[in-house]
C-alpha positions as CSV (number, residue, x, y, z in Angstrom):
1,X,-70.0,-4.2,14.3
2,X,-70.4,-7.9,13.5
3,X,-67.2,-9.9,13.6
4,X,-67.0,-13.4,12.1
5,X,-64.3,-16.0,12.0
6,X,-63.7,-18.9,9.7
7,X,-62.8,-22.0,11.6
8,X,-61.7,-23.7,8.4
9,X,-59.2,-20.9,7.6
10,X,-55.5,-21.4,8.0
11,X,-55.3,-17.8,9.4
12,X,-55.1,-17.9,13.2
13,X,-58.3,-16.8,15.0
14,X,-56.8,-13.8,16.7
15,X,-55.6,-12.5,13.3
16,X,-59.1,-13.0,11.9
17,X,-60.4,-10.8,14.8
18,X,-57.8,-8.1,14.1
19,X,-58.7,-8.3,10.4
20,X,-62.4,-7.9,11.2
21,X,-61.8,-4.8,13.3
22,X,-59.7,-3.3,10.6
23,X,-62.3,-4.1,8.0
24,X,-65.0,-2.5,10.1
25,X,-62.9,0.7,10.4
26,X,-62.3,0.8,6.6
27,X,-66.0,0.2,6.0
28,X,-67.0,3.0,8.4
29,X,-68.7,0.6,10.8
30,X,-66.3,1.7,13.5
31,X,-64.9,5.2,14.0
32,X,-62.5,6.8,16.5
33,X,-63.8,6.6,20.0
34,X,-66.2,3.6,19.4
35,X,-66.1,0.9,22.1
36,X,-65.3,-2.7,21.2
37,X,-67.1,-5.5,23.0
38,X,-65.6,-6.6,26.3
39,X,-63.2,-9.5,25.9
40,X,-65.4,-12.1,27.5
41,X,-68.4,-10.9,25.6
42,X,-66.7,-11.2,22.2
43,X,-65.1,-14.5,23.1
44,X,-68.7,-15.8,23.9
45,X,-70.1,-14.4,20.7
46,X,-67.4,-16.0,18.5
47,X,-67.1,-19.1,20.6
48,X,-63.4,-18.7,21.1
49,X,-61.2,-18.5,24.2
50,X,-60.8,-15.2,26.1
51,X,-57.0,-15.4,25.4
52,X,-57.7,-15.4,21.7
53,X,-59.6,-12.1,22.0
54,X,-57.1,-10.6,24.4
55,X,-54.3,-11.5,22.0
56,X,-56.2,-9.8,19.1
57,X,-56.8,-6.7,21.3
58,X,-53.1,-6.6,22.3
59,X,-52.1,-6.6,18.6
60,X,-54.6,-3.9,17.8
61,X,-53.2,-1.8,20.7
62,X,-49.6,-2.4,19.6
63,X,-50.6,-1.0,16.2
64,X,-52.2,2.0,17.8
65,X,-55.7,1.1,16.6
66,X,-57.2,0.6,20.0
67,X,-56.7,1.9,23.5
68,X,-57.6,-0.3,26.5
69,X,-58.1,1.1,30.0
70,X,-58.9,-0.9,33.0
71,X,-62.6,-0.3,33.9
72,X,-63.2,1.6,30.8
73,X,-62.9,-1.1,28.2
74,X,-61.3,-1.1,24.7
75,X,-62.0,1.8,22.3
76,X,-60.9,2.7,18.8
77,X,-57.9,5.2,19.2
78,X,-58.3,8.9,18.5
79,X,-57.0,9.6,15.9
80,X,-56.9,6.3,14.1
81,X,-54.5,5.9,11.2
82,X,-57.1,4.9,8.6
83,X,-54.6,5.1,5.6
84,X,-52.4,2.5,7.3
85,X,-55.3,0.3,8.1
86,X,-56.5,0.5,4.5
87,X,-53.1,-0.6,3.3
88,X,-52.9,-3.4,5.9
89,X,-56.4,-4.6,4.6
90,X,-55.2,-4.5,1.0
91,X,-52.1,-6.5,1.8
92,X,-54.2,-9.1,3.7
93,X,-56.6,-9.4,0.8
94,X,-53.7,-9.7,-1.6
95,X,-52.1,-12.5,0.4
96,X,-55.4,-14.3,0.7
97,X,-56.1,-14.1,-3.0
98,X,-52.6,-15.2,-3.8
99,X,-53.0,-18.3,-1.6
100,X,-56.3,-19.1,-3.3
101,X,-54.7,-18.8,-6.7
102,X,-51.9,-21.1,-5.6
103,X,-49.2,-18.5,-5.7
104,X,-46.3,-19.3,-3.4
105,X,-44.9,-16.8,-0.8
106,X,-41.6,-16.7,-2.7
107,X,-43.4,-15.9,-6.0
108,X,-45.6,-13.2,-4.4
109,X,-42.6,-11.6,-2.7
110,X,-40.8,-11.6,-6.1
111,X,-43.9,-10.0,-7.7
112,X,-44.0,-7.3,-5.0
113,X,-40.2,-6.7,-5.4
114,X,-40.7,-6.3,-9.1
115,X,-43.6,-3.9,-8.6
116,X,-41.6,-1.9,-6.1
117,X,-38.8,-1.2,-8.6
């Protein structure tokens, strides 16, 4: 798994890490039971603070995507809710494309509300 971050993006670094892990799951680069890099190792690879990686790992744990155990590291949860991750990924892509197209949050929300009806 190769994670990258975009320092020029408005998206916080920890969210970019979360998105990268989710993308790797959707693409099949990661599967249930796979280990993620240790926090210090990933922080060094990405040239970010350890706190940034820890925050990303906490969010992934809260979403049930990873399980962290002291002395055993962080692993992809078994089972992992791939359908939900795919939906999260689609929503993230939608918001990103809307921003690139200059669509406001209010307009995007209105479009989603209309589509939901």
